[in-house]
C-alpha positions in Angstrom: -13.2 -4.1 7.3 -11.3 -6.3 5.0 -9.0 -3.4 4.0 -8.7 -2.3 7.5 -7.4 -5.9 8.5 -4.9 -5.8 5.7 -3.5 -2.4 6.6 -3.0 -3.6 10.0 -1.3 -6.8 8.8 -3.8 -8.9 10.5 -3.7 -11.7 7.7 -5.9 -14.1 9.4 -8.8 -11.6 10.0 -8.4 -10.2 6.5 -8.8 -13.7 5.1 -12.0 -14.2 7.0 -13.5 -10.8 6.0 -12.7 -11.3 2.4 -14.9 -14.2 2.5 -17.6 -12.0 3.8 -17.5 -9.5 0.8 -19.9 -9.6 -2.0 -19.0 -11.6 -5.1 -18.6 -8.4 -7.0 -16.1 -7.0 -4.6 -14.1 -10.4 -4.5 -13.8 -10.1 -8.2 -11.9 -6.7 -8.0 -8.4 -7.2 -9.2 -6.7 -5.2 -6.5 -8.6 -6.8 -3.8 -8.0 -10.3 -5.2 -4.1 -9.4 -5.0 -4.6 -8.3 -1.5 -6.3 -11.5 -0.5 -3.6 -13.6 -2.5 -0.8 -11.5 -0.4 -2.7 -12.5 2.8 -2.7 -16.1 1.7 1.0 -15.9 1.1 1.6 -14.7 4.7 -0.6 -17.4 6.0 1.1 -20.2 4.0 -1.9 -21.0 1.9 -0.1 -21.8 -1.3 -3.1 -23.3 -3.1 -5.1 -20.1 -2.4 -2.3 -17.9 -3.9 -2.2 -20.0 -7.1 -6.0 -19.7 -7.3 -6.3 -16.0 -6.6 -3.5 -15.0 -9.0 -4.5 -17.0 -12.0 -4.5 -14.4 -15.0 -4.1 -11.5 -12.5 -1.1 -10.0 -14.1 -3.1 -9.2 -17.2 -5.7 -7.5 -15.0 -3.0 -5.6 -13.0 -0.2 -5.0 -15.3 1.3 -2.6 -12.7 1.8 -5.2 -10.4 2.8 -8.1 -12.8 6.3 -8.7 -11.3 4.7 -9.0 -7.9 1.9 -11.4 -9.1 4.6 -13.6 -11.0 6.7 -13.6 -7.7 3.7 -14.6 -5.4 2.8 -17.4 -7.9 6.5 -18.6 -7.9 6.6 -18.6 -4.2 3.3 -20.5 -3.9 4.6 -23.0 -6.5 7.3 -24.0 -4.2 4.8 -24.7 -1.5 2.5 -26.9 -3.7 5.3 -28.9 -5.3 5.1 -27.1 -8.7 8.9 -26.9 -8.7 9.5 -26.3 -12.4 7.4 -23.1 -12.3 9.4 -21.9 -9.2 12.7 -22.8 -10.9 11.8 -20.8 -14.0 11.3 -17.7 -11.9 13.9 -17.9 -9.2 16.9 -19.2 -11.1 16.8 -15.9 -13.1 17.1 -13.7 -10.1 20.3 -12.2 -8.8 19.4 -12.5 -5.0 21.2 -15.3 -3.2 18.0 -16.1 -1.3 16.1 -16.5 -4.6 18.8 -18.9 -5.9 18.7 -20.9 -2.8 14.9 -21.4 -3.5 15.7 -22.5 -7.0 18.2 -24.9 -5.8 15.8 -26.4 -3.3 13.2 -26.8 -6.1 15.8 -28.5 -8.3 16.6 -30.9 -5.4 12.9 -31.8 -4.9 12.9 -32.7 -8.8 15.9 -34.8 -8.5 13.9 -37.7 -6.8 12.6 -38.4 -10.5 15.6 -37.0 -12.2 19.0 -37.4 -10.5 20.5 -35.1 -13.0 18.8 -32.2 -11.5 21.3 -32.3 -8.6 23.9 -30.8 -10.8 21.8 -28.0 -11.5 21.1 -27.5 -7.7 24.8 -27.6 -7.1 25.6 -24.9 -9.7 22.6 -22.6 -8.1 24.0 -23.1 -4.6 27.6 -22.1 -6.0 26.0 -19.0 -7.5 24.2 -18.2 -4.3 27.1 -18.6 -2.2 29.3 -16.3 -4.3 26.5 -13.6 -4.3 26.0 -14.1 -0.6 29.9 -13.6 0.2 29.6 -10.1 -1.3 26.7 -9.1 1.0 27.0 -7.8 4.7 25.4 -9.5 7.5 24.9 -12.7 5.4 26.3 -15.3 7.8 23.2 -17.0 8.5 22.2 -17.2 4.8 25.6 -18.6 4.0 25.0 -21.3 6.5 21.5 -22.2 4.7 23.2 -22.3 1.4 26.1 -24.5 2.7 23.6 -26.8 4.5 21.7 -27.3 1.3 25.0 -27.9 -0.7 26.0 -30.5 1.8 22.7 -32.2 1.3 23.3 -32.3 -2.5 26.8 -33.6 -1.9 25.3 -36.4 0.3 23.0 -37.6 -2.4 25.9 -37.5 -4.9 28.3 -39.2 -2.5 30.8 -36.4 -3.0 32.4 -37.0 0.4 35.2 -34.5 0.0 32.6 -31.7 -0.9 30.3 -32.8 1.8 33.1 -32.7 4.5 34.1 -29.2 3.4 30.6 -27.8 4.1 29.9 -29.8 7.1 33.2 -28.7 8.8 32.3 -25.1 7.9 28.9 -25.4 9.5 30.2 -27.3 12.6 33.1 -24.9 13.2 32.3 -21.6 11.8 28.5 -21.4 12.3 27.7 -23.8 15.2 25.0 -21.7 16.7 22.9 -21.3 13.4 19.9 -23.4 12.7 21.2 -25.1 9.6 24.5 -26.2 11.4 22.5 -28.3 14.0 23.8 -31.9 13.7 26.5 -31.0 11.1 29.2 -32.1 13.7 27.6 -35.7 14.1 27.1 -35.9 10.2 30.8 -35.0 9.8 32.0 -37.5 12.2 29.9 -40.2 10.5 32.3 -39.7 7.5 35.4 -41.9 7.7 38.4 -40.1 9.1 36.5 -36.8 9.8 36.7 -36.0 13.5 36.3 -32.6 15.5 39.3 -32.1 17.7 39.0 -31.2 21.4 39.9 -27.6 20.6 37.3 -27.5 17.9 34.7 -28.9 20.3 35.7 -26.3 22.8 35.3 -23.5 20.5 32.0 -24.6 19.6 31.1 -25.0 23.4 32.3 -21.2 23.8 30.2 -20.1 20.8 27.2 -21.9 22.5 28.1 -20.1 25.9 28.4 -16.7 24.4 24.9 -17.3 22.9 23.6 -18.1 26.4 22.6 -21.7 25.3 23.4 -23.6 28.4 22.1 -27.0 27.4 23.9 -26.9 24.1 27.2 -25.8 26.1 26.8 -28.7 28.4 26.3 -31.1 25.5 29.4 -29.9 23.8 31.4 -30.5 26.8 30.3 -34.0 27.0 31.3 -34.7 23.5 34.6 -32.8 24.0 35.5 -35.2 26.8 35.6 -38.1 24.1 37.1 -36.1 21.4 40.8 -36.4 20.1 43.5 -33.9 20.8 45.2 -32.4 23.7 43.4 -32.1 27.0 41.6 -28.9 27.7 42.4 -27.7 31.3 39.6 -28.1 33.8 39.6 -24.4 34.6 38.9 -23.5 31.0 36.0 -25.9 30.9 34.7 -24.2 34.0 35.1 -20.9 32.2 32.9 -21.9 29.5 30.2 -23.2 31.9 30.4 -20.0 33.8 30.1 -17.9 30.6 27.1 -19.7 29.4 25.3 -18.9 32.6 26.4 -15.4 32.5 25.1 -14.8 29.0 21.7 -16.7 30.0 21.5 -14.1 32.9 21.9 -16.8 35.7 24.1 -14.6 37.5 24.4 -16.1 40.8 25.4 -19.5 39.1 27.9 -17.7 37.0 29.7 -16.1 39.9 30.2 -19.4 41.6 31.3 -21.2 38.5 33.7 -18.3 37.7 35.3 -18.8 41.1 35.6 -22.6 40.6 37.4 -21.8 37.3 39.8 -19.4 39.0 40.6 -21.9 41.7 41.1 -24.7 39.2 43.5 -22.6 37.2 42.5 -21.1 33.8 44.0 -19.0 31.0 41.0 -16.7 31.5 41.8 -16.1 35.2 41.8 -12.2 34.8 38.7 -12.2 32.8 37.0 -14.6 35.1 38.1 -12.6 38.1 36.4 -9.5 36.7 33.3 -11.1 35.7 32.8 -13.0 39.0 32.3 -9.5 40.4 30.1 -8.4 37.4 27.9 -11.3 38.0 27.5 -10.6 41.6 26.6 -7.1 40.8 24.0 -8.2 38.2 22.4 -10.6 40.7 22.0 -7.4 43.0 24.6 -8.6 45.5 26.1 -5.3 45.3 28.2 -5.4 48.4 29.7 -8.7 47.6 30.6 -7.5 44.1 32.3 -4.3 45.5 34.5 -6.9 47.6 35.3 -8.7 44.6 36.1 -5.6 42.4 38.5 -4.5 45.2 40.2 -8.0 45.3 40.6 -7.8 41.4 42.1 -4.5 41.8 44.7 -5.8 44.5 45.5 -8.8 42.1 45.5 -7.0 38.8 46.3 -3.3 39.5 47.7 -2.6 35.9 45.4 -4.7 33.8 43.3 -3.3 31.1 40.2 -4.0 33.3 41.5 -2.3 36.6 40.0 1.2 35.4 36.5 -0.2 34.8 36.7 -2.1 38.2 37.5 1.0 40.0 34.8 3.0 38.4 32.2 0.2 38.8 33.0 0.2 42.6 31.9 3.9 42.7 28.8 3.2 40.6 27.6 0.4 42.9 27.8 2.7 45.8 25.9 5.2 43.6 23.2 2.9 42.8 22.6 1.8 46.4 22.4 5.5 47.3 25.3 5.2 49.7 26.4 8.7 48.9 29.5 9.3 51.1 31.2 6.0 49.9 30.1 6.9 46.3 31.8 10.3 46.4 35.0 8.8 48.0 35.2 6.1 45.4 34.5 8.5 42.4 37.2 10.7 43.9 39.7 7.9 43.8 38.8 6.9 40.2 39.2 10.7 39.1 42.3 10.9 41.2 43.9 7.9 39.2 42.3 8.7 35.8 41.4 12.4 35.7 40.2 13.4 32.1 42.1 10.6 30.5 40.0 7.7 31.7 37.4 5.9 29.5 34.7 6.8 32.3 36.0 10.2 33.5 33.0 12.1 31.9 30.4 9.8 33.4 32.2 9.8 36.6 32.3 13.6 37.0 28.5 13.7 36.0 27.7 10.9 38.7 29.9 12.6 41.3 27.9 15.8 40.8 24.8 13.9 41.3 26.0 12.2 44.3 26.9 15.7 45.8 23.4 16.9 45.0 21.8 13.8 46.5 23.8 14.1 49.7 23.1 17.6 50.1 26.6 19.0 49.3 25.1 21.8 47.2 28.2 23.9 46.6 30.4 20.9 45.4 27.4 19.8 43.2 26.9 23.3 41.7 30.7 23.4 40.9 30.4 20.1 39.2 27.3 20.8 37.1 28.7 24.3 35.9 31.9 22.5 34.6 29.7 19.8 32.9 27.7 22.6 31.3 30.9 24.4 30.1 32.4 21.2 28.6 29.2 19.9 27.0 28.4 20.5 23.2 25.1 18.5 23.1 22.0 20.7 23.7 20.2 17.8 25.3 22.8 17.1 28.0 23.5 20.8 28.6 19.9 21.4 29.5 20.0 18.4 31.7 22.9 19.7 33.6 21.4 23.2 33.8 18.4 21.7 35.4 20.4 20.1 38.0 22.5 23.2 38.4 19.2 24.9 39.3 18.2 22.1 41.6 21.6 22.6 43.5 21.0 26.4 43.7 17.5 25.6 45.3 19.2 23.2 47.6 21.6 26.0 48.6 18.6 28.4 49.1 20.0 30.7 46.3 16.5 31.1 44.7 17.5 34.4 43.0 19.9 32.5 40.8 17.7 29.3 40.5 14.7 31.2 39.1 16.3 32.7 35.9 18.1 29.5 35.1 14.8 27.5 35.4 13.1 30.0 33.1 16.0 29.7 30.7 15.6 25.9 30.5 12.0 26.3 29.6 12.6 28.9 27.3 15.6 27.2 25.3 14.2 23.6 25.4 10.4 23.8 25.5 8.6 20.7 26.3 11.7 18.9 27.2 12.0 16.6 30.2 14.1 19.4 31.8 11.6 22.0 31.1 8.7 20.2 32.4 10.7 19.6 35.7 11.9 23.2 35.8 8.2 24.2 35.5 7.4 22.3 38.7 10.5 23.7 40.4 9.3 27.2 39.6 5.9 26.3 41.1 7.7 25.0 44.3 9.3 28.3 44.5 5.9 30.2 44.3 7.0 31.5 40.9 4.7 31.7 37.9 6.4 29.6 35.2 6.6 30.9 31.6 4.5 29.2 28.8 5.4 25.8 27.9 6.2 27.1 24.4 7.2 30.6 23.6 4.7 32.5 21.6 5.2 32.3 17.8 4.6 34.8 15.1 1.3 34.7 13.4 1.7 33.5 9.9 -0.8 32.9 7.0 -1.7 29.4 5.9 0.2 28.3 2.9 -1.3 27.3 -0.3 -2.4 23.8 -0.1 -0.5 21.0 -1.9 -2.2 18.6 -4.0 -0.3 15.5 -3.9 -1.0 12.4 -6.2 0.6 9.1 -5.2 2.7 7.5 -8.0 0.3 5.1 -10.0 1.6 1.8 -8.6 1.8 3.1 -5.0 -1.9 4.4 -5.4 -2.9 0.9 -6.6 -1.2 -0.8 -3.7 -2.9 1.6 -1.2 -6.2 0.9 -2.7 -5.6 -2.7 -2.0 -4.8 -1.9 1.6 -1.2 -2.9 1.3 0.1 0.2 2.6 3.6 -1.2 3.7 4.2 -2.1 -0.1 2.9 1.3 -1.2 5.4 2.9 1.2 8.2 1.1 -0.3 7.0 2.0 -3.9 6.6 5.6 -2.7 10.1 5.6 -1.4 11.4 4.8 -4.8 9.9 7.9 -6.2 11.0 10.3 -3.4 13.6 12.0 -5.5 11.0 12.9 -8.3 8.4 14.1 -5.7 11.0 16.4 -4.0 12.2 17.8 -7.2 8.5 18.6 -8.3 7.5 20.4 -5.0 10.7 22.4 -4.0 10.9 24.4 -1.6 8.3 22.5 0.2 9.8 18.9 -0.6 9.6 17.5 2.7 6.2 18.7 3.3 5.1 17.0 0.1 6.7 13.7 1.2 5.1 13.9 4.7 1.7 14.6 3.0 2.1 11.6 0.6 3.1 9.2 3.3 0.3 10.6 5.5 -2.2 9.1 3.2 -1.0 5.5 4.3 -1.9 3.9 7.5 1.4 3.1 8.9 4.1 5.9 9.9 7.5 4.2 9.4 8.9 6.1 6.6 6.8 9.3 7.3 8.5 9.4 10.6 11.9 8.9 9.1 11.3 11.7 6.5 10.1 14.0 9.2 13.4 13.2 11.1 15.3 14.4 8.1 13.3 17.4 7.6 13.0 18.5 11.5 14.5 21.6 12.4 14.8 22.4 16.2 14.2 26.1 15.4 10.7 25.1 14.2 10.0 22.6 16.9 10.7 24.9 19.8 7.9 27.2 18.6 4.2 26.5 18.7 2.9 24.6 15.5 1.3 27.1 13.2 -0.2 26.9 9.6 3.2 26.7 8.2 4.9 24.2 10.6 2.0 21.9 11.5 3.0 19.4 8.9 6.3 19.0 10.3 4.9 18.4 13.9 2.5 15.8 12.4 5.2 14.2 10.4 7.6 13.9 13.4 4.8 13.0 15.9 2.7 10.8 13.7 -0.4 8.9 14.9 -0.9 5.8 13.0 -3.5 3.0 13.8 -5.7 5.5 15.7 -8.6 3.0 16.2 -6.3 0.5 17.6 -4.6 2.9 20.0 -7.8 4.4 21.2 -9.2 0.9 22.0 -6.2 -0.1 23.9 -6.1 3.2 25.9 -9.7 2.6 26.9 -9.4 -1.0 27.7 -6.5 -0.4 30.0 -7.2 3.1 31.2 -3.8 4.5 30.0 -3.1 8.3 29.9 -3.8 9.7 26.5 -0.8 9.5 24.0 1.4 7.2 26.2 1.1 4.5 23.8 2.3 6.8 20.9 5.1 8.2 23.3 6.5 4.8 24.0 5.9 3.4 20.4 7.9 6.4 19.0 10.8 5.6 21.0 10.7 1.9 21.0 10.2 1.2 17.2 9.9 4.3 15.3 6.6 3.0 14.2 8.2 -0.1 12.4 5.6 -3.0 12.9 7.9 -5.7 11.9 11.3 -4.5 13.4 13.1 -7.1 15.6 15.9 -5.7 18.0 19.3 -7.3 18.7 17.5 -8.5 21.9 14.7 -10.1 19.9 12.1 -7.6 20.9 9.3 -7.4 18.2 7.1 -4.8 16.6 5.8 -1.5 17.5 5.9 -1.8 21.2 9.1 -3.9 21.2 8.0 -6.9 23.1 10.2 -9.9 23.9 8.6 -13.3 23.7 8.6 -14.2 27.3 6.9 -11.0 28.3 4.4 -11.4 25.5 3.6 -15.1 26.6 2.9 -13.8 30.2 0.8 -10.9 28.9 -1.2 -13.3 26.7 -1.8 -15.6 29.5 -3.0 -12.9 31.7 -5.4 -11.6 28.9 -6.6 -15.3 28.3 -5.4 -14.9 24.8 -4.0 -17.9 22.8 -0.3 -16.8 22.3 1.2 -17.1 18.8 4.6 -15.5 17.9 3.4 -14.1 14.6 0.9 -12.1 16.6 3.6 -9.7 17.7 4.1 -8.5 14.1 0.3 -7.5 13.9 -0.2 -4.0 15.3 -3.6 -4.7 16.8 -2.1 -7.6 19.1 1.4 -5.8 19.7 -0.3 -2.6 20.8 -2.7 -4.4 23.0 -0.1 -6.5 24.6 2.2 -3.5 25.2 -0.7 -1.5 26.6 -1.5 -4.2 29.0 2.1 -4.3 30.1 2.2 -0.4 30.6 -0.9 -0.6 32.6 0.7 -3.3 34.9 3.9 -1.1 35.2 1.8 2.0 36.0 -0.1 0.0 38.8 3.2 -1.2 40.3 4.8 2.2 40.4 1.8 4.4 41.6 0.7 5.7 38.2 3.9 7.5 37.9 4.6 7.6 34.2 8.3 8.3 34.6 8.9 5.1 36.8 6.7 3.1 34.3 8.7 4.2 31.3 12.0 3.4 33.2 10.5 -0.2 34.0 9.4 -0.7 30.4 13.1 0.0 29.3 15.1 -1.5 32.0 12.6 -3.9 33.9 10.6 -3.3 37.1 13.0 -5.0 39.3 15.7 -2.6 38.2 13.6 0.3 38.9 12.7 -1.2 42.3 16.5 -1.5 43.0 17.0 2.2 42.2 14.1 3.2 44.3 15.5 1.5 47.4 18.4 3.7 47.5 16.7 6.9 45.9 13.1 7.3 46.6 13.7 10.4 48.7 15.2 12.1 45.7 13.1 14.6 43.7 12.0 13.0 40.5 14.4 14.8 38.2 17.3 14.0 40.4 16.1 10.4 40.4 16.1 10.3 36.8 19.4 12.0 36.5 20.8 9.2 38.8 19.4 6.3 36.6 22.8 4.4 36.1 22.2 3.4 32.6 22.4 6.3 30.0 20.1 4.4 27.7 17.3 4.1 30.1 17.9 7.9 31.4 17.6 9.1 27.7 14.7 6.8 27.0 12.8 8.2 30.1 13.4 11.7 29.0 12.3 11.1 25.4 9.1 9.3 26.3 8.0 12.0 28.6 9.0 14.5 25.9 7.0 12.6 23.3 3.8 12.6 25.7 4.2 16.4 26.3 4.3 17.1 22.4 1.6 14.7 21.6 -0.5 16.2 24.2 0.3 19.8 22.9 -0.6 18.9 19.4 -4.0 17.7 20.5 -5.0 20.4 22.8 -2.5 23.0 23.4 -0.5 24.0 26.6 -3.4 23.1 28.9 -3.2 19.3 27.8 0.6 18.9 28.5 0.7 16.7 31.8 2.5 17.9 34.8 5.5 16.2 36.1 5.2 15.9 39.9 8.6 16.1 41.6 7.9 14.0 44.6 8.3 10.2 44.1 5.7 7.7 45.6 7.5 5.9 48.5 7.4 2.2 49.5 6.6 0.9 45.9 8.5 -2.1 44.6 7.9 -4.7 42.1 7.2 -8.2 43.2 10.1 -10.8 42.9 8.3 -12.5 39.9 7.7 -9.1 38.1 8.4 -9.2 34.5 
């Protein structure tokens, strides 16, 4: 039980279960190391020091890791000299910053330590400047260096770092209060323009309160006045970035009326804000006004396209067709959105029953497309147009072609149902493969250090160690090098690196045939099933369709338990904090942000949310997947203008290409996991008829 908790990154549970082990087990060096790692993750520095005492002699393979654990713990317990001895010798700027902070702590008794701290921050800054994506770390280093300059009363050096923090990194945590500290120095003031730039940075981050506070400070700052319209622009942009779209639209209008250098941009985004507030007709009017006011601007093309797309989203097909034709007439194939517009026009024609025009459009898209996935989608829609035109003789072979060439794809599953609707017998979900003999089994031994980490339950560390030995393993096991890697990673509980290796090794020629004794390893590698007990428990608790959690997890995170998206979605099921909080409340679970990095909690929260979406949308997996990606209110909005469509046409008409692709891939993942478990009979059907009248409540999340 202890090792299982460690493997699932559940540090708190692991610590509790370690205490229940026998004294003999607690003395095992690898388990002591695992328990010390848990203590580190829990911030129990004293326990780390106690558990790692003399451990490097017992675990020479992990000596470096043991020493680092102890150095990190020394920082937490105030044993700064020990921490400095380790971190000051490293070449990582974050490590040097730790050493500098330890020197600063010692300076309370020995002020000369500040000079050593300053040198360390200088070294750290030079190294960080050479790294990519180091802006936040640079801000931390400069903030620490500013603190050193404060103690040494080095006003010029202090002002240099404070000004950089205040002006160049205002939205970072280390920069909070830097502007006030700077202005407390004699003769150091931020100008109105600098205050304005800070306000704009806060606005772009969607930090409304900080934006308003900065504008209040701006009013008292020195320098030329900022036009009232430009101030309103910042307020509008803060609301837009924070998704308060109705407020943003009103403020954009006020900025335009007051006169602003951003008049063109604000005119466009006033319409965009109305659109995102689901005030589509009002948005169309504003886009039309924008086109009359700025017919030759760089945003005019996008405005013209968005008018068409708003009609498209509303399901107002005649107006959409007219608007798309206007766009294509103006921009033809030269436009940024011409390919998308031609696709959406073809879908529009299909939805409104103009099958001949739709057929022409999809055939041209097939002809122009190089990507197999998109070509298959267009062929399915071409067949749907043929069915609409009652040309079943041409539709049937095309549908069978889609199934044969792209088996178990979303298009193939939809094609299967269309053939059933026509009274035809669909071909097998996968074409029959040749019988092949089982290959000789591989015997893979993990590298010694990776094996030790795995015995300690620290599979993520073992995975990283194994990755360092991939080249040697591949050379040893050629021509079955990728199979050897997948088998090696398959001995570990996670699937992050295993899935990545499978993606590198995946051959479409193999995956469009049934798994056989020679290819089963690749299927298992590309469609792994980590944390089986956790997944099974969540499926049972919330009554989810088998494999749906894996289907979503594979698409959301690629099985990376600690991944954080640009939108701050966390973990295996990619949950954002507001959603996770509401789920925790519904489950009567005490919420803590760190839980989202624990597979057991992350999967349970994600499973509950999937169940909620399935209940909202009539147990329709496609609609639930779309809602998981784009939100239930967006799906309700699309249903309002499209629930009369067949499901495959509804998916084709989803206005966001990301969501469209997401839905298709989740369904395909689901089909392939099901096939792996039980063959063709286990592959779920994809009903073409959408449930009617289903909408999410206004407070849905």
